[in-house]
CHARMM internal coordinates of N, CA and C (Angstrom, degrees):
IC EDIT
DIST 1 N 1 CA 1.4578
DIST 1 CA 1 C 1.5310
ANGL 1 N 1 CA 1 C 108.53
DIST 1 C 2 N 1.3323
ANGL 1 CA 1 C 2 N 116.29
DIHE 1 N 1 CA 1 C 2 N 135.61
DIST 2 N 2 CA 1.4733
ANGL 1 C 2 N 2 CA 119.18
DIHE 1 CA 1 C 2 N 2 CA -178.48
DIST 2 CA 2 C 1.5261
ANGL 2 N 2 CA 2 C 112.34
DIHE 1 C 2 N 2 CA 2 C -65.71
DIST 2 C 3 N 1.3059
ANGL 2 CA 2 C 3 N 114.97
DIHE 2 N 2 CA 2 C 3 N 149.82
DIST 3 N 3 CA 1.4674
ANGL 2 C 3 N 3 CA 121.76
DIHE 2 CA 2 C 3 N 3 CA 177.10
DIST 3 CA 3 C 1.5279
ANGL 3 N 3 CA 3 C 107.94
DIHE 2 C 3 N 3 CA 3 C -90.82
DIST 3 C 4 N 1.3342
ANGL 3 CA 3 C 4 N 115.94
DIHE 3 N 3 CA 3 C 4 N 99.13
DIST 4 N 4 CA 1.4597
ANGL 3 C 4 N 4 CA 120.16
DIHE 3 CA 3 C 4 N 4 CA -176.38
DIST 4 CA 4 C 1.5309
ANGL 4 N 4 CA 4 C 111.94
DIHE 3 C 4 N 4 CA 4 C -70.49
DIST 4 C 5 N 1.3044
ANGL 4 CA 4 C 5 N 117.70
DIHE 4 N 4 CA 4 C 5 N -25.70
DIST 5 N 5 CA 1.4636
ANGL 4 C 5 N 5 CA 120.29
DIHE 4 CA 4 C 5 N 5 CA 175.30
DIST 5 CA 5 C 1.5164
ANGL 5 N 5 CA 5 C 111.06
DIHE 4 C 5 N 5 CA 5 C -63.72
DIST 5 C 6 N 1.3247
ANGL 5 CA 5 C 6 N 115.56
DIHE 5 N 5 CA 5 C 6 N -41.23
DIST 6 N 6 CA 1.4647
ANGL 5 C 6 N 6 CA 120.53
DIHE 5 CA 5 C 6 N 6 CA 177.99
DIST 6 CA 6 C 1.5310
ANGL 6 N 6 CA 6 C 109.85
DIHE 5 C 6 N 6 CA 6 C -67.06
DIST 6 C 7 N 1.3279
ANGL 6 CA 6 C 7 N 116.38
DIHE 6 N 6 CA 6 C 7 N -39.53
DIST 7 N 7 CA 1.4607
ANGL 6 C 7 N 7 CA 120.81
DIHE 6 CA 6 C 7 N 7 CA 177.64
DIST 7 CA 7 C 1.5274
ANGL 7 N 7 CA 7 C 110.25
DIHE 6 C 7 N 7 CA 7 C -61.15
DIST 7 C 8 N 1.3395
ANGL 7 CA 7 C 8 N 117.00
DIHE 7 N 7 CA 7 C 8 N -44.04
DIST 8 N 8 CA 1.4678
ANGL 7 C 8 N 8 CA 120.92
DIHE 7 CA 7 C 8 N 8 CA 178.91
DIST 8 CA 8 C 1.5268
ANGL 8 N 8 CA 8 C 110.91
DIHE 7 C 8 N 8 CA 8 C -63.50
DIST 8 C 9 N 1.3230
ANGL 8 CA 8 C 9 N 116.72
DIHE 8 N 8 CA 8 C 9 N -40.92
DIST 9 N 9 CA 1.4676
ANGL 8 C 9 N 9 CA 120.04
DIHE 8 CA 8 C 9 N 9 CA 177.74
DIST 9 CA 9 C 1.5290
ANGL 9 N 9 CA 9 C 111.36
DIHE 8 C 9 N 9 CA 9 C -62.14
DIST 9 C 10 N 1.3352
ANGL 9 CA 9 C 10 N 116.25
DIHE 9 N 9 CA 9 C 10 N -41.33
DIST 10 N 10 CA 1.4645
ANGL 9 C 10 N 10 CA 120.39
DIHE 9 CA 9 C 10 N 10 CA 178.45
DIST 10 CA 10 C 1.5304
ANGL 10 N 10 CA 10 C 110.42
DIHE 9 C 10 N 10 CA 10 C -65.01
DIST 10 C 11 N 1.3296
ANGL 10 CA 10 C 11 N 116.62
DIHE 10 N 10 CA 10 C 11 N -39.84
DIST 11 N 11 CA 1.4686
ANGL 10 C 11 N 11 CA 120.42
DIHE 10 CA 10 C 11 N 11 CA 179.17
DIST 11 CA 11 C 1.5290
ANGL 11 N 11 CA 11 C 110.45
DIHE 10 C 11 N 11 CA 11 C -64.29
DIST 11 C 12 N 1.3258
ANGL 11 CA 11 C 12 N 117.04
DIHE 11 N 11 CA 11 C 12 N -42.59
DIST 12 N 12 CA 1.4645
ANGL 11 C 12 N 12 CA 120.77
DIHE 11 CA 11 C 12 N 12 CA 177.86
DIST 12 CA 12 C 1.5235
ANGL 12 N 12 CA 12 C 111.11
DIHE 11 C 12 N 12 CA 12 C -62.09
DIST 12 C 13 N 1.3262
ANGL 12 CA 12 C 13 N 116.04
DIHE 12 N 12 CA 12 C 13 N -42.85
DIST 13 N 13 CA 1.4613
ANGL 12 C 13 N 13 CA 120.08
DIHE 12 CA 12 C 13 N 13 CA -179.65
DIST 13 CA 13 C 1.5266
ANGL 13 N 13 CA 13 C 110.16
DIHE 12 C 13 N 13 CA 13 C -63.44
DIST 13 C 14 N 1.3327
ANGL 13 CA 13 C 14 N 116.73
DIHE 13 N 13 CA 13 C 14 N -47.33
DIST 14 N 14 CA 1.4612
ANGL 13 C 14 N 14 CA 120.70
DIHE 13 CA 13 C 14 N 14 CA 179.60
DIST 14 CA 14 C 1.5181
ANGL 14 N 14 CA 14 C 110.77
DIHE 13 C 14 N 14 CA 14 C -60.36
DIST 14 C 15 N 1.3431
ANGL 14 CA 14 C 15 N 116.48
DIHE 14 N 14 CA 14 C 15 N -46.19
DIST 15 N 15 CA 1.4634
ANGL 14 C 15 N 15 CA 120.54
DIHE 14 CA 14 C 15 N 15 CA -178.05
DIST 15 CA 15 C 1.5210
ANGL 15 N 15 CA 15 C 111.60
DIHE 14 C 15 N 15 CA 15 C -62.75
DIST 15 C 16 N 1.3252
ANGL 15 CA 15 C 16 N 117.07
DIHE 15 N 15 CA 15 C 16 N -39.55
DIST 16 N 16 CA 1.4666
ANGL 15 C 16 N 16 CA 119.28
DIHE 15 CA 15 C 16 N 16 CA -179.60
DIST 16 CA 16 C 1.5251
ANGL 16 N 16 CA 16 C 111.41
DIHE 15 C 16 N 16 CA 16 C -69.55
DIST 16 C 17 N 1.3286
ANGL 16 CA 16 C 17 N 116.81
DIHE 16 N 16 CA 16 C 17 N -31.02
DIST 17 N 17 CA 1.4625
ANGL 16 C 17 N 17 CA 120.39
DIHE 16 CA 16 C 17 N 17 CA 178.84
DIST 17 CA 17 C 1.5268
ANGL 17 N 17 CA 17 C 111.99
DIHE 16 C 17 N 17 CA 17 C -78.05
DIST 17 C 18 N 1.3281
ANGL 17 CA 17 C 18 N 116.53
DIHE 17 N 17 CA 17 C 18 N -21.00
DIST 18 N 18 CA 1.4613
ANGL 17 C 18 N 18 CA 122.29
DIHE 17 CA 17 C 18 N 18 CA -176.97
DIST 18 CA 18 C 1.5309
ANGL 18 N 18 CA 18 C 109.14
DIHE 17 C 18 N 18 CA 18 C -133.20
DIST 18 C 19 N 1.3076
ANGL 18 CA 18 C 19 N 116.54
DIHE 18 N 18 CA 18 C 19 N 54.36
DIST 19 N 19 CA 1.4537
ANGL 18 C 19 N 19 CA 122.62
DIHE 18 CA 18 C 19 N 19 CA -172.76
DIST 19 CA 19 C 1.5305
ANGL 19 N 19 CA 19 C 113.11
DIHE 18 C 19 N 19 CA 19 C -58.73
DIST 19 C 20 N 1.3129
ANGL 19 CA 19 C 20 N 116.91
DIHE 19 N 19 CA 19 C 20 N -47.11
DIST 20 N 20 CA 1.4666
ANGL 19 C 20 N 20 CA 119.93
DIHE 19 CA 19 C 20 N 20 CA -177.15
DIST 20 CA 20 C 1.5324
ANGL 20 N 20 CA 20 C 111.31
DIHE 19 C 20 N 20 CA 20 C -64.98
DIST 20 C 21 N 1.3230
ANGL 20 CA 20 C 21 N 116.66
DIHE 20 N 20 CA 20 C 21 N -44.50
DIST 21 N 21 CA 1.4596
ANGL 20 C 21 N 21 CA 120.10
DIHE 20 CA 20 C 21 N 21 CA 179.47
DIST 21 CA 21 C 1.5269
ANGL 21 N 21 CA 21 C 111.02
DIHE 20 C 21 N 21 CA 21 C -66.00
DIST 21 C 22 N 1.3249
ANGL 21 CA 21 C 22 N 116.93
DIHE 21 N 21 CA 21 C 22 N -38.54
DIST 22 N 22 CA 1.4628
ANGL 21 C 22 N 22 CA 120.76
DIHE 21 CA 21 C 22 N 22 CA 178.90
DIST 22 CA 22 C 1.5235
ANGL 22 N 22 CA 22 C 110.74
DIHE 21 C 22 N 22 CA 22 C -64.98
DIST 22 C 23 N 1.3229
ANGL 22 CA 22 C 23 N 116.54
DIHE 22 N 22 CA 22 C 23 N -41.47
DIST 23 N 23 CA 1.4632
ANGL 22 C 23 N 23 CA 120.69
DIHE 22 CA 22 C 23 N 23 CA 177.84
DIST 23 CA 23 C 1.5257
ANGL 23 N 23 CA 23 C 110.47
DIHE 22 C 23 N 23 CA 23 C -61.84
DIST 23 C 24 N 1.3286
ANGL 23 CA 23 C 24 N 116.42
DIHE 23 N 23 CA 23 C 24 N -43.78
DIST 24 N 24 CA 1.4647
ANGL 23 C 24 N 24 CA 120.26
DIHE 23 CA 23 C 24 N 24 CA 178.56
DIST 24 CA 24 C 1.5214
ANGL 24 N 24 CA 24 C 111.42
DIHE 23 C 24 N 24 CA 24 C -61.82
DIST 24 C 25 N 1.3311
ANGL 24 CA 24 C 25 N 117.37
DIHE 24 N 24 CA 24 C 25 N -39.84
DIST 25 N 25 CA 1.4629
ANGL 24 C 25 N 25 CA 121.14
DIHE 24 CA 24 C 25 N 25 CA 179.37
DIST 25 CA 25 C 1.5213
ANGL 25 N 25 CA 25 C 110.79
DIHE 24 C 25 N 25 CA 25 C -64.49
DIST 25 C 26 N 1.3245
ANGL 25 CA 25 C 26 N 117.22
DIHE 25 N 25 CA 25 C 26 N -42.77
DIST 26 N 26 CA 1.4686
ANGL 25 C 26 N 26 CA 120.22
DIHE 25 CA 25 C 26 N 26 CA 177.38
DIST 26 CA 26 C 1.5263
ANGL 26 N 26 CA 26 C 110.97
DIHE 25 C 26 N 26 CA 26 C -64.81
DIST 26 C 27 N 1.3225
ANGL 26 CA 26 C 27 N 117.40
DIHE 26 N 26 CA 26 C 27 N -39.26
DIST 27 N 27 CA 1.4622
ANGL 26 C 27 N 27 CA 120.66
DIHE 26 CA 26 C 27 N 27 CA 177.51
DIST 27 CA 27 C 1.5223
ANGL 27 N 27 CA 27 C 111.11
DIHE 26 C 27 N 27 CA 27 C -61.46
DIST 27 C 28 N 1.3270
ANGL 27 CA 27 C 28 N 116.53
DIHE 27 N 27 CA 27 C 28 N -45.40
DIST 28 N 28 CA 1.4625
ANGL 27 C 28 N 28 CA 120.59
DIHE 27 CA 27 C 28 N 28 CA 179.93
DIST 28 CA 28 C 1.5277
ANGL 28 N 28 CA 28 C 111.52
DIHE 27 C 28 N 28 CA 28 C -65.00
DIST 28 C 29 N 1.3242
ANGL 28 CA 28 C 29 N 116.77
DIHE 28 N 28 CA 28 C 29 N -40.50
DIST 29 N 29 CA 1.4676
ANGL 28 C 29 N 29 CA 120.23
DIHE 28 CA 28 C 29 N 29 CA 178.63
DIST 29 CA 29 C 1.5276
ANGL 29 N 29 CA 29 C 110.68
DIHE 28 C 29 N 29 CA 29 C -64.05
DIST 29 C 30 N 1.3246
ANGL 29 CA 29 C 30 N 116.68
DIHE 29 N 29 CA 29 C 30 N -41.25
DIST 30 N 30 CA 1.4758
ANGL 29 C 30 N 30 CA 120.73
DIHE 29 CA 29 C 30 N 30 CA 178.65
DIST 30 CA 30 C 1.5248
ANGL 30 N 30 CA 30 C 110.34
DIHE 29 C 30 N 30 CA 30 C -65.05
DIST 30 C 31 N 1.3236
ANGL 30 CA 30 C 31 N 117.80
DIHE 30 N 30 CA 30 C 31 N -41.94
DIST 31 N 31 CA 1.4602
ANGL 30 C 31 N 31 CA 121.59
DIHE 30 CA 30 C 31 N 31 CA 178.63
DIST 31 CA 31 C 1.5272
ANGL 31 N 31 CA 31 C 111.20
DIHE 30 C 31 N 31 CA 31 C -64.72
DIST 31 C 32 N 1.3322
ANGL 31 CA 31 C 32 N 116.86
DIHE 31 N 31 CA 31 C 32 N -41.68
DIST 32 N 32 CA 1.4547
ANGL 31 C 32 N 32 CA 121.51
DIHE 31 CA 31 C 32 N 32 CA 178.89
DIST 32 CA 32 C 1.5319
ANGL 32 N 32 CA 32 C 110.42
DIHE 31 C 32 N 32 CA 32 C -61.22
DIST 32 C 33 N 1.3379
ANGL 32 CA 32 C 33 N 116.53
DIHE 32 N 32 CA 32 C 33 N -48.98
DIST 33 N 33 CA 1.4612
ANGL 32 C 33 N 33 CA 120.58
DIHE 32 CA 32 C 33 N 33 CA 179.89
DIST 33 CA 33 C 1.5255
ANGL 33 N 33 CA 33 C 111.02
DIHE 32 C 33 N 33 CA 33 C -63.33
DIST 33 C 34 N 1.3238
ANGL 33 CA 33 C 34 N 117.15
DIHE 33 N 33 CA 33 C 34 N -37.80
DIST 34 N 34 CA 1.4636
ANGL 33 C 34 N 34 CA 121.18
DIHE 33 CA 33 C 34 N 34 CA 178.81
DIST 34 CA 34 C 1.5250
ANGL 34 N 34 CA 34 C 110.53
DIHE 33 C 34 N 34 CA 34 C -63.58
DIST 34 C 35 N 1.3244
ANGL 34 CA 34 C 35 N 116.83
DIHE 34 N 34 CA 34 C 35 N -43.25
DIST 35 N 35 CA 1.4692
ANGL 34 C 35 N 35 CA 120.33
DIHE 34 CA 34 C 35 N 35 CA 178.20
DIST 35 CA 35 C 1.5254
ANGL 35 N 35 CA 35 C 111.26
DIHE 34 C 35 N 35 CA 35 C -64.27
DIST 35 C 36 N 1.3194
ANGL 35 CA 35 C 36 N 117.19
DIHE 35 N 35 CA 35 C 36 N -42.78
DIST 36 N 36 CA 1.4636
ANGL 35 C 36 N 36 CA 121.50
DIHE 35 CA 35 C 36 N 36 CA -177.11
DIST 36 CA 36 C 1.5279
ANGL 36 N 36 CA 36 C 112.56
DIHE 35 C 36 N 36 CA 36 C -68.92
DIST 36 C 37 N 1.3206
ANGL 36 CA 36 C 37 N 117.81
DIHE 36 N 36 CA 36 C 37 N -24.25
DIST 37 N 37 CA 1.4693
ANGL 36 C 37 N 37 CA 120.88
DIHE 36 CA 36 C 37 N 37 CA 180.00
DIST 37 CA 37 C 1.5200
ANGL 37 N 37 CA 37 C 111.71
DIHE 36 C 37 N 37 CA 37 C -100.91
DIST 37 C 38 N 1.3146
ANGL 37 CA 37 C 38 N 116.96
DIHE 37 N 37 CA 37 C 38 N 9.82
DIST 38 N 38 CA 1.4552
ANGL 37 C 38 N 38 CA 120.25
DIHE 37 CA 37 C 38 N 38 CA 179.04
DIST 38 CA 38 C 1.5099
ANGL 38 N 38 CA 38 C 113.54
DIHE 37 C 38 N 38 CA 38 C 64.31
DIST 38 C 39 N 1.2976
ANGL 38 CA 38 C 39 N 117.00
DIHE 38 N 38 CA 38 C 39 N 32.26
DIST 39 N 39 CA 1.4749
ANGL 38 C 39 N 39 CA 124.51
DIHE 38 CA 38 C 39 N 39 CA 179.17
DIST 39 CA 39 C 1.5308
ANGL 39 N 39 CA 39 C 113.12
DIHE 38 C 39 N 39 CA 39 C 59.89
DIST 39 C 40 N 1.3289
ANGL 39 CA 39 C 40 N 117.39
DIHE 39 N 39 CA 39 C 40 N 23.10
DIST 40 N 40 CA 1.4674
ANGL 39 C 40 N 40 CA 120.89
DIHE 39 CA 39 C 40 N 40 CA 179.01
DIST 40 CA 40 C 1.5257
ANGL 40 N 40 CA 40 C 112.56
DIHE 39 C 40 N 40 CA 40 C -72.81
DIST 40 C 41 N 1.3145
ANGL 40 CA 40 C 41 N 116.59
DIHE 40 N 40 CA 40 C 41 N -28.24
DIST 41 N 41 CA 1.4583
ANGL 40 C 41 N 41 CA 120.54
DIHE 40 CA 40 C 41 N 41 CA -171.20
DIST 41 CA 41 C 1.5263
ANGL 41 N 41 CA 41 C 112.36
DIHE 40 C 41 N 41 CA 41 C -121.57
DIST 41 C 42 N 1.3149
ANGL 41 CA 41 C 42 N 116.83
DIHE 41 N 41 CA 41 C 42 N 32.92
DIST 42 N 42 CA 1.4558
ANGL 41 C 42 N 42 CA 121.11
DIHE 41 CA 41 C 42 N 42 CA -176.06
DIST 42 CA 42 C 1.5095
ANGL 42 N 42 CA 42 C 113.83
DIHE 41 C 42 N 42 CA 42 C -54.99
DIST 42 C 43 N 1.3197
ANGL 42 CA 42 C 43 N 117.05
DIHE 42 N 42 CA 42 C 43 N -45.85
DIST 43 N 43 CA 1.4668
ANGL 42 C 43 N 43 CA 120.70
DIHE 42 CA 42 C 43 N 43 CA -179.31
DIST 43 CA 43 C 1.5124
ANGL 43 N 43 CA 43 C 112.71
DIHE 42 C 43 N 43 CA 43 C -64.59
DIST 43 C 44 N 1.3307
ANGL 43 CA 43 C 44 N 116.34
DIHE 43 N 43 CA 43 C 44 N -41.78
DIST 44 N 44 CA 1.4595
ANGL 43 C 44 N 44 CA 120.50
DIHE 43 CA 43 C 44 N 44 CA 179.56
DIST 44 CA 44 C 1.5253
ANGL 44 N 44 CA 44 C 111.15
DIHE 43 C 44 N 44 CA 44 C -68.22
DIST 44 C 45 N 1.3258
ANGL 44 CA 44 C 45 N 115.96
DIHE 44 N 44 CA 44 C 45 N -39.65
DIST 45 N 45 CA 1.4621
ANGL 44 C 45 N 45 CA 119.21
DIHE 44 CA 44 C 45 N 45 CA 178.64
DIST 45 CA 45 C 1.5250
ANGL 45 N 45 CA 45 C 110.98
DIHE 44 C 45 N 45 CA 45 C -64.96
DIST 45 C 46 N 1.3194
ANGL 45 CA 45 C 46 N 116.78
DIHE 45 N 45 CA 45 C 46 N -41.49
DIST 46 N 46 CA 1.4675
ANGL 45 C 46 N 46 CA 120.68
DIHE 45 CA 45 C 46 N 46 CA 178.39
DIST 46 CA 46 C 1.5186
ANGL 46 N 46 CA 46 C 110.33
DIHE 45 C 46 N 46 CA 46 C -64.38
DIST 46 C 47 N 1.3252
ANGL 46 CA 46 C 47 N 116.86
DIHE 46 N 46 CA 46 C 47 N -41.19
DIST 47 N 47 CA 1.4675
ANGL 46 C 47 N 47 CA 120.42
DIHE 46 CA 46 C 47 N 47 CA 177.51
DIST 47 CA 47 C 1.5197
ANGL 47 N 47 CA 47 C 111.32
DIHE 46 C 47 N 47 CA 47 C -62.23
DIST 47 C 48 N 1.3356
ANGL 47 CA 47 C 48 N 116.03
DIHE 47 N 47 CA 47 C 48 N -41.34
DIST 48 N 48 CA 1.4588
ANGL 47 C 48 N 48 CA 120.10
DIHE 47 CA 47 C 48 N 48 CA 178.04
DIST 48 CA 48 C 1.5151
ANGL 48 N 48 CA 48 C 112.18
DIHE 47 C 48 N 48 CA 48 C -64.86
DIST 48 C 49 N 1.3197
ANGL 48 CA 48 C 49 N 116.27
DIHE 48 N 48 CA 48 C 49 N -41.36
DIST 49 N 49 CA 1.4593
ANGL 48 C 49 N 49 CA 120.42
DIHE 48 CA 48 C 49 N 49 CA 177.36
DIST 49 CA 49 C 1.5309
ANGL 49 N 49 CA 49 C 110.24
DIHE 48 C 49 N 49 CA 49 C -61.88
DIST 49 C 50 N 1.3166
ANGL 49 CA 49 C 50 N 116.67
DIHE 49 N 49 CA 49 C 50 N -45.42
DIST 50 N 50 CA 1.4694
ANGL 49 C 50 N 50 CA 120.74
DIHE 49 CA 49 C 50 N 50 CA 179.96
DIST 50 CA 50 C 1.5196
ANGL 50 N 50 CA 50 C 111.40
DIHE 49 C 50 N 50 CA 50 C -62.37
DIST 50 C 51 N 1.3387
ANGL 50 CA 50 C 51 N 116.97
DIHE 50 N 50 CA 50 C 51 N -41.44
DIST 51 N 51 CA 1.4629
ANGL 50 C 51 N 51 CA 120.98
DIHE 50 CA 50 C 51 N 51 CA -179.93
DIST 51 CA 51 C 1.5272
ANGL 51 N 51 CA 51 C 110.79
DIHE 50 C 51 N 51 CA 51 C -64.87
DIST 51 C 52 N 1.3213
ANGL 51 CA 51 C 52 N 116.80
DIHE 51 N 51 CA 51 C 52 N -42.61
DIST 52 N 52 CA 1.4688
ANGL 51 C 52 N 52 CA 120.19
DIHE 51 CA 51 C 52 N 52 CA 179.45
DIST 52 CA 52 C 1.5238
ANGL 52 N 52 CA 52 C 110.61
DIHE 51 C 52 N 52 CA 52 C -64.99
DIST 52 C 53 N 1.3309
ANGL 52 CA 52 C 53 N 116.81
DIHE 52 N 52 CA 52 C 53 N -43.24
DIST 53 N 53 CA 1.4639
ANGL 52 C 53 N 53 CA 120.09
DIHE 52 CA 52 C 53 N 53 CA 179.25
DIST 53 CA 53 C 1.5268
ANGL 53 N 53 CA 53 C 110.99
DIHE 52 C 53 N 53 CA 53 C -64.42
DIST 53 C 54 N 1.3117
ANGL 53 CA 53 C 54 N 116.67
DIHE 53 N 53 CA 53 C 54 N -39.25
DIST 54 N 54 CA 1.4649
ANGL 53 C 54 N 54 CA 119.96
DIHE 53 CA 53 C 54 N 54 CA 178.32
DIST 54 CA 54 C 1.5240
ANGL 54 N 54 CA 54 C 110.46
DIHE 53 C 54 N 54 CA 54 C -64.54
DIST 54 C 55 N 1.3275
ANGL 54 CA 54 C 55 N 116.56
DIHE 54 N 54 CA 54 C 55 N -44.41
DIST 55 N 55 CA 1.4685
ANGL 54 C 55 N 55 CA 121.23
DIHE 54 CA 54 C 55 N 55 CA -179.75
DIST 55 CA 55 C 1.5244
ANGL 55 N 55 CA 55 C 110.97
DIHE 54 C 55 N 55 CA 55 C -59.95
DIST 55 C 56 N 1.3286
ANGL 55 CA 55 C 56 N 116.09
DIHE 55 N 55 CA 55 C 56 N -40.99
DIST 56 N 56 CA 1.4580
ANGL 55 C 56 N 56 CA 120.62
DIHE 55 CA 55 C 56 N 56 CA -177.75
DIST 56 CA 56 C 1.5254
ANGL 56 N 56 CA 56 C 113.26
DIHE 55 C 56 N 56 CA 56 C -85.46
DIST 56 C 57 N 1.3328
ANGL 56 CA 56 C 57 N 117.10
DIHE 56 N 56 CA 56 C 57 N -7.23
DIST 57 N 57 CA 1.4593
ANGL 56 C 57 N 57 CA 120.48
DIHE 56 CA 56 C 57 N 57 CA 178.56
DIST 57 CA 57 C 1.5075
ANGL 57 N 57 CA 57 C 113.53
DIHE 56 C 57 N 57 CA 57 C 77.13
DIST 57 C 58 N 1.3331
ANGL 57 CA 57 C 58 N 116.03
DIHE 57 N 57 CA 57 C 58 N 31.10
DIST 58 N 58 CA 1.4549
ANGL 57 C 58 N 58 CA 121.07
DIHE 57 CA 57 C 58 N 58 CA -179.58
DIST 58 CA 58 C 1.5220
ANGL 58 N 58 CA 58 C 109.15
DIHE 57 C 58 N 58 CA 58 C -93.31
DIST 58 C 59 N 1.3198
ANGL 58 CA 58 C 59 N 116.58
DIHE 58 N 58 CA 58 C 59 N 132.59
DIST 59 N 59 CA 1.4513
ANGL 58 C 59 N 59 CA 120.37
DIHE 58 CA 58 C 59 N 59 CA 175.06
DIST 59 CA 59 C 1.5163
ANGL 59 N 59 CA 59 C 108.25
DIHE 58 C 59 N 59 CA 59 C -80.55
DIST 59 C 60 N 1.3246
ANGL 59 CA 59 C 60 N 116.95
DIHE 59 N 59 CA 59 C 60 N 121.58
DIST 60 N 60 CA 1.4620
ANGL 59 C 60 N 60 CA 122.47
DIHE 59 CA 59 C 60 N 60 CA -179.06
DIST 60 CA 60 C 1.5132
ANGL 60 N 60 CA 60 C 108.36
DIHE 59 C 60 N 60 CA 60 C -73.48
DIST 60 C 61 N 1.3132
ANGL 60 CA 60 C 61 N 117.58
DIHE 60 N 60 CA 60 C 61 N 112.61
DIST 61 N 61 CA 1.4605
ANGL 60 C 61 N 61 CA 122.57
DIHE 60 CA 60 C 61 N 61 CA -177.57
DIST 61 CA 61 C 1.5206
ANGL 61 N 61 CA 61 C 111.14
DIHE 60 C 61 N 61 CA 61 C -64.28
DIST 61 C 62 N 1.3410
ANGL 61 CA 61 C 62 N 117.89
DIHE 61 N 61 CA 61 C 62 N -33.25
DIST 62 N 62 CA 1.4718
ANGL 61 C 62 N 62 CA 120.94
DIHE 61 CA 61 C 62 N 62 CA 179.11
DIST 62 CA 62 C 1.5191
ANGL 62 N 62 CA 62 C 110.92
DIHE 61 C 62 N 62 CA 62 C -64.89
DIST 62 C 63 N 1.3091
ANGL 62 CA 62 C 63 N 117.68
DIHE 62 N 62 CA 62 C 63 N -41.09
DIST 63 N 63 CA 1.4657
ANGL 62 C 63 N 63 CA 121.70
DIHE 62 CA 62 C 63 N 63 CA -179.94
DIST 63 CA 63 C 1.5227
ANGL 63 N 63 CA 63 C 110.52
DIHE 62 C 63 N 63 CA 63 C -69.17
DIST 63 C 64 N 1.3240
ANGL 63 CA 63 C 64 N 116.16
DIHE 63 N 63 CA 63 C 64 N -37.46
DIST 64 N 64 CA 1.4620
ANGL 63 C 64 N 64 CA 121.16
DIHE 63 CA 63 C 64 N 64 CA -178.01
DIST 64 CA 64 C 1.5182
ANGL 64 N 64 CA 64 C 112.02
DIHE 63 C 64 N 64 CA 64 C -66.02
DIST 64 C 65 N 1.3382
ANGL 64 CA 64 C 65 N 117.15
DIHE 64 N 64 CA 64 C 65 N -33.62
DIST 65 N 65 CA 1.4585
ANGL 64 C 65 N 65 CA 121.26
DIHE 64 CA 64 C 65 N 65 CA -177.04
DIST 65 CA 65 C 1.5194
ANGL 65 N 65 CA 65 C 111.93
DIHE 64 C 65 N 65 CA 65 C -74.56
DIST 65 C 66 N 1.3292
ANGL 65 CA 65 C 66 N 118.78
DIHE 65 N 65 CA 65 C 66 N -20.02
DIST 66 N 66 CA 1.4679
ANGL 65 C 66 N 66 CA 121.27
DIHE 65 CA 65 C 66 N 66 CA -176.42
DIST 66 CA 66 C 1.4922
ANGL 66 N 66 CA 66 C 112.08
DIHE 65 C 66 N 66 CA 66 C -80.79
END
COOR INIT
IC SEED 1 N 1 CA 1 C
IC BUILD
């Protein structure tokens, strides 16, 4: 059985080493999901994106620019 803790640690390490690219990927995924759901769940999708970025230690470039 895979060690998901190790997988999470690897994801955090990768995200911290590539913060800008990781943020862009999360932004694109959130936009894609928003389009596919007809913008019904925009707030929930944004909250999920923020939670994932926080967990991985990614600085949200959109928040920083405001």
